[in-house]
N, C-alpha and C positions, 0 to 999 in steps of 0.2 A: 331827328330826321329818320324817315322810314327806310328800310332796306331797299336796294334797287331790284331785288328779286325775293319774292315771298311765295313759297309753295306750301299750301296747307291742305292736308287730308286728300291729296290727289289720288283718285282711282281712275284707272283706264282699262277698259276691256275691249279687245279687238273682235270683229265679227268672226263667228265660227269657233271661238275658243271659250271654254267654260270658266277658266281661271283668269282673274285680272292680271294684266301685264304689270300694272302699278297698283299697289294696294296700300293706300294711306301714306303717301310720301309727304314728309315735312322737311323743308330746308329753307334757309335764308342766305342771301349774299349782301353784304354791306358795301357801300362805295369804298373803293380803294382796297378791298379785301379779295383774297383768292381762296375759294372753297373747292376742294377736290371731291369728286364723286368716283369711287373706285369699286371694283367688283369684276367677276367673271363675265365673259360675253353672254348676252342674253339676260342679264340681271335687271335691265330697265334703265341703265344710265343714259343712253342716247335719247330714249323716249322722254325722259325727264327733262333733259336740256332742250329738246325740240319743242316741248310743250310751252316753253317760255316765248317762242315765236309763233305759236299756234300751228305748228307743223305736225298735225295729227292725221292719222289715216281716215279717209271717208268712211262713215258708218261706225266709227269708234264711239263707245259709250264712255262718257267722262263726267266726273263729278269732283267737287272740291273747288279750290281757287288757285290761280296762278297769276300773281300781280307783278307787273314790271313797272317800276317807278310809280307805284300806287294804282295802276290801272289793271283791271282783271282781263287777262288775255282771252280766257275761255268764253267771255260774253261779248267780245268785240265784233263789230261789223267788218266785212272784208276791207273797206276803205281805211278803217282805223288800224287794221292789222298791217296793211301796206305802209302806213305812216310810221307805225312802231318799228317795222323792219328797216325803214329808211333813215330813222333819226335816233331811236332810243336803244335798240338792241341789235347786235350783229353776231354772226356765227363764223368760226373758223372750222372748216370741215377737215375730215381725216385725209382725203386724197385731193390735193389741189388740182391735179390734172383733170380729174373727173368733173370739177366745177368750172372749168374754163373751156371756151370754144376754141379748138385748135386753129380755126381759120381767122380768128380775130386777134389783133394786136393787144398786148397786155394793157396798154393805156385805155383802150376801149373797155376791157374787163374791169379795170379799177373804177371807172366813172359810170358804168352802165346802170347800177342801182340808183344812183342819185339822179341821173338823167331821166330815167323812167318815172321817178317821183317828181320830176319838174324842179329839182333843186340844182342850183348852179354851184359848181365846185369853186371855192374861194381861190383867188390867185395865190400861188405859192404853196397851197396845201399839199398837192401831190409831191412836189419836190421835197417838202419838209418831211413827209412821211417816208418817202423812199430813202432819204438820208437817215432817218431814225431807224429803219430796218436794215441799213447797210447796203443799199443798192444804188447804182448810178442811174441818172436820168435816162440813159439810152434804153433801159428795159421797156420804157413806154412804147418804143417803136418795134420791139421784138415780139416774136410769137412764142407760145408756151414750149414748143419743142426745142427752142434755143437755150433754155435754162435748165439747170439741174433741179432735182426734187426739193432740195433745201432752199434754193433761190425762189422757186415757185411758192413754197410755203411762206416765205417772207413777203411775196407779193400778196398772198391771201391775207396775211396779217395786216398789211397796209390797207387793203381793201376794206377789211372789217373795221379798222379804226378811222377810215376816211370821214364818215358822217359825225364823228365825235360821240359815239354811243356811251350811255351810262352803264350798260351791261354788255359784257363780252362773253360769248359762249364758245368754248374750245372743245370740240368733240374728237378726242384722241388725235390731236394735231401732229404728233410726232411718230405715229405708228409706222409710216412708210419711209422714215428717215433712218440713216445709219446713226450709230451711237454718238459720234462726235457732233453731227449736225443736230441731233436731239438736244444735246447739252447747250449748244448755241441758241437753239430756238427757245428753250426753257428760260435761259438767261434773258433773251430778248423780250419774251412775254412779260417777265417779272419787271423789267426795266420800263417797258411801255405802260404797263398797268399803273405803275407808280407815277409816271409822268402825266398820263392822261387822267388819272383819278377815277377810273371806272372800276366796277366790280367784275370779277372774273370767276366763272364756273368752269373748272377744268375737269373734263371727263377722261378717265384713263383706267386701264387694267394694270398699270405698272405702279406698284407701291413706292418704288424708289423715286420716280418722277413726282408722285404726289407729295412725298416728304420734302422734296427739293423746292417745290414752288408754292405750297399751300400754307395758309394760316390755320384753316380748319379742314377736317376730313369727314366725309360721310361714307361709310362702308355699306354697300348695297348687295342684297341677295334675294333673288326670286321676287323682285318688285317691291321689296321693303328695305327701309333703312334699318340695319341691325346694330350699328354702332356709330357714334359721332363724338367728336371732341377736338381739342387743339391738336395740330399735327404732331408736334414733338411728344406730347403726352400719350397720344394714341399709339404711336409706333414704339414708344419705350415700354408702355404697360398696356398692351391690348387686353380687353376684357371679354370680348365675344369669342367663342371657339372658332368661328369662321375667320375673323381677323387674324387670330393666332395661326390658323392653318395657312392663310395667304402669306403671312410673313415667313413662316417656316419653309414654304415652297419657293421663296425668292432665292435664286442662286447668289452666292457670295464668294468673293475671291479668297477670303480668309477662312472659308469652311474646310474642314478636313476632307480628304479624298473619300469618295463613296457615292452611292446612288443618291440622286436628288429626291427630296421629299415631295410628296404629292398628296392631293386630297382625294380620298377614295370616293367612288361613285360619281354621279352626274347631277347637275341641277335638275329640279323637277320640270317635266315637260308641260307646256302650256295646254296640251290636250287632256291633261289629267287634273283632277281636283286635289287639293292639299288640305289635310287636317292637321292642326297643330303647327309646330315650328317647321318651316320648310327645310331647314338644315338638319333636322333630327336624324334622317336616314344616313347622313354622312358624318354624324358627330359621335365621337367615342364616349362622350359624357351624357348622352341623351337618356332620359328616363321615360316612364309611362306618361308623366305630366307633359313632357315635351311633345309627345306624339298626339296628345289629346287637346292641348290648348295653345293658341297663338300667344306668345309672350308679349306683354305690354311694356313698351320702353320705359325704363327707370334710370334716371341719372345718365342718360345718353347711351344706354345699351339695352337691346331687346333680347333678353335671355333669362329663363327661369332660374338659372343657377349663377347669375353674374356675380353675386357676393362670394360664392365659393371660388370662382375663377379669378377674382381680382386679387 
């Protein structure tokens, strides 16, 4: 059986910028699997996930392939894309309030996508999903302002699962939530993914969340995947210096008192071209080779000195 999501050599350049936003991205998501995509803001995580729904900026230059359930999204006609978004793939956005009309009841929001696609919601499906996400039926008659952020994110999750998608895309779905609600949402997503049998691409900048929910992790920097591997192995033995720096910068309760670690410098600006490894200006182990040549991924890590680091 083929993966529910296959991204191969995906390149994306936005109008007015000389450097690609995505430069040769490769990843797969199998049915029933959770794959995390982690990295700093601006690394290309959200654009990668949105490409699976064909949500690309007008005028963008794109090459490679993005297949969802075996169908190439990049070559789809508008009608086929609408059908894909209504049946095969769904997205959970970062801010549920921004995705909902404050003047419409939540029951209308939940069924709007299917109604526009001419699909009738099966009897009992709404009640079943609301029960699965821990919400009472009465929320169908309520407005967004009557619910907390955590409850609205549960409504968003129910909406994404309503059509029974084979692929679920979660674009930093816990960023606007407090720590306790984050943990509840992560546990809920893991439980529902297992129950529904769909594949889940989880986009986040929080490595702790990625470790808690994912089977595999892709670490992204400046539009490229720099390290990938099973979640437990990657977090226990990171090989790319960027992955190591991200983990070192993660606050820990058991850490000794002192200043928090940080990564010096900033990611490269899209308005500038990059020669060699994009992380080289921020890497303490960089050599002349790193500044001159883009590293080719080997054994799941794109670093000229991965053998030395491992």
